[in-house]
C-alpha positions as CSV (number, residue, x, y, z in Angstrom):
1,X,-39.0,85.8,77.1
2,X,-40.1,89.3,78.4
3,X,-39.1,88.3,82.0
4,X,-35.6,87.4,81.0
5,X,-35.2,90.5,78.8
6,X,-36.5,92.6,81.7
7,X,-34.0,91.1,84.1
8,X,-31.2,91.5,81.5
9,X,-31.9,95.2,80.9
10,X,-32.3,95.8,84.6
11,X,-28.9,94.3,85.2
12,X,-27.4,96.5,82.4
13,X,-29.0,99.5,84.1
14,X,-27.2,98.7,87.4
15,X,-23.9,98.1,85.6
16,X,-23.9,101.4,83.7
17,X,-25.3,103.3,86.7
18,X,-22.3,101.9,88.7
19,X,-19.9,102.9,86.0
20,X,-21.4,106.4,86.0
21,X,-21.2,106.7,89.8
22,X,-17.5,105.6,89.7
23,X,-16.7,109.1,88.4
24,X,-17.4,110.5,91.9
25,X,-15.9,107.6,93.7
26,X,-12.6,107.8,91.9
27,X,-12.4,111.6,92.4
28,X,-13.0,111.1,96.1
29,X,-10.3,108.3,96.3
30,X,-7.8,110.5,94.4
31,X,-8.5,113.5,96.6
32,X,-8.2,111.6,99.9
33,X,-5.5,109.0,99.0
34,X,-3.7,110.4,95.9
35,X,-0.3,110.7,97.7
36,X,-0.6,107.2,99.1
37,X,-1.6,105.7,95.7
38,X,1.5,107.3,94.1
39,X,3.7,105.2,96.3
40,X,2.7,102.1,94.3
41,X,3.7,103.2,90.8
42,X,2.5,100.1,88.9
43,X,-0.9,100.2,90.6
44,X,-1.1,104.0,90.2
45,X,-0.5,103.9,86.5
46,X,-3.4,101.4,86.0
47,X,-5.6,103.4,88.4
48,X,-4.9,106.6,86.4
49,X,-5.8,104.9,83.1
50,X,-9.0,103.5,84.6
51,X,-9.8,106.9,86.1
52,X,-9.3,108.7,82.7
53,X,-11.6,106.1,81.0
54,X,-14.3,106.6,83.6
55,X,-14.1,110.4,83.5
56,X,-14.0,110.6,79.7
57,X,-17.1,108.4,79.4
58,X,-19.2,109.6,82.4
59,X,-21.8,111.3,80.2
60,X,-21.9,108.3,77.8
61,X,-22.5,105.9,80.7
62,X,-25.3,108.2,82.0
63,X,-26.9,108.4,78.6
64,X,-26.7,104.6,78.1
65,X,-28.3,104.2,81.6
66,X,-31.2,106.4,80.6
67,X,-31.8,104.6,77.3
68,X,-31.7,101.3,79.1
69,X,-34.2,102.6,81.7
70,X,-36.6,103.5,78.8
71,X,-36.1,100.1,77.3
72,X,-36.6,98.3,80.6
73,X,-39.7,100.3,81.3
74,X,-41.3,99.3,78.0
75,X,-40.4,95.7,78.5
76,X,-41.7,95.5,82.0
77,X,-44.8,97.5,81.2
78,X,-45.8,95.1,78.5
79,X,-45.0,92.1,80.7
80,X,-46.2,93.2,84.2
81,X,-47.6,96.7,84.1
82,X,-46.5,99.6,86.2
83,X,-44.1,99.1,89.1
84,X,-44.3,102.0,91.6
85,X,-40.8,101.4,92.9
86,X,-39.5,101.1,89.4
87,X,-41.2,104.3,88.4
88,X,-39.7,106.1,91.4
89,X,-36.2,104.8,90.6
90,X,-36.6,105.8,86.9
91,X,-37.9,109.2,87.8
92,X,-34.9,109.8,90.0
93,X,-32.6,108.7,87.2
94,X,-34.3,111.1,84.7
95,X,-34.0,114.0,87.3
96,X,-30.3,113.0,87.6
97,X,-29.8,113.2,83.9
98,X,-31.4,116.6,83.8
99,X,-29.2,117.9,86.5
100,X,-26.1,116.3,84.8
101,X,-27.1,117.9,81.5
102,X,-27.6,121.3,83.2
103,X,-24.1,121.1,84.7
104,X,-22.5,119.9,81.5
105,X,-24.1,122.5,79.2
106,X,-24.4,125.6,81.4
107,X,-21.2,125.2,83.5
108,X,-22.8,126.9,86.6
109,X,-20.4,128.8,88.9
110,X,-22.3,127.8,92.0
111,X,-21.7,124.1,92.9
112,X,-25.0,123.5,94.6
113,X,-26.3,121.7,91.6
114,X,-23.3,119.3,91.8
115,X,-24.0,118.5,95.5
116,X,-27.7,117.8,94.5
117,X,-26.5,115.7,91.5
118,X,-24.2,113.6,93.8
119,X,-26.8,113.3,96.5
120,X,-29.4,112.1,94.1
121,X,-27.1,109.3,93.0
122,X,-27.3,108.0,96.6
123,X,-31.1,108.3,96.5
124,X,-31.1,106.4,93.2
125,X,-29.0,103.6,94.7
126,X,-31.6,103.3,97.6
127,X,-34.5,103.4,95.1
128,X,-32.9,100.6,93.0
129,X,-32.3,98.4,96.1
130,X,-35.9,98.9,97.1
131,X,-37.1,98.2,93.6
132,X,-35.2,94.9,93.5
């Protein structure tokens, strides 16, 4: 039972992590290809609605991811003990949450924290792949 629950929560972590990362991906696509996207009005309308949904819920997706990481950790710890690769991935996610919270609540003028926040998302992806 614990193994299936661990796999399920792990899958949910990946799902919500990807939803969280979509925030940056959609901003990048809009910045690079916005004019081209507007040439297909039906697609663009759907794209904008999806983009608004992702932007609006970016913090929520991040929070859900962190809560799932905690749940996954407890389940896996009970079932198998400590996983070093999992601990590294989880630590990176917590650092990411701290950086995101810092940016959300302090609104810093210097954007270095944003570049670190985005860069860490790539490191998290690599850590997840290694963990799997």
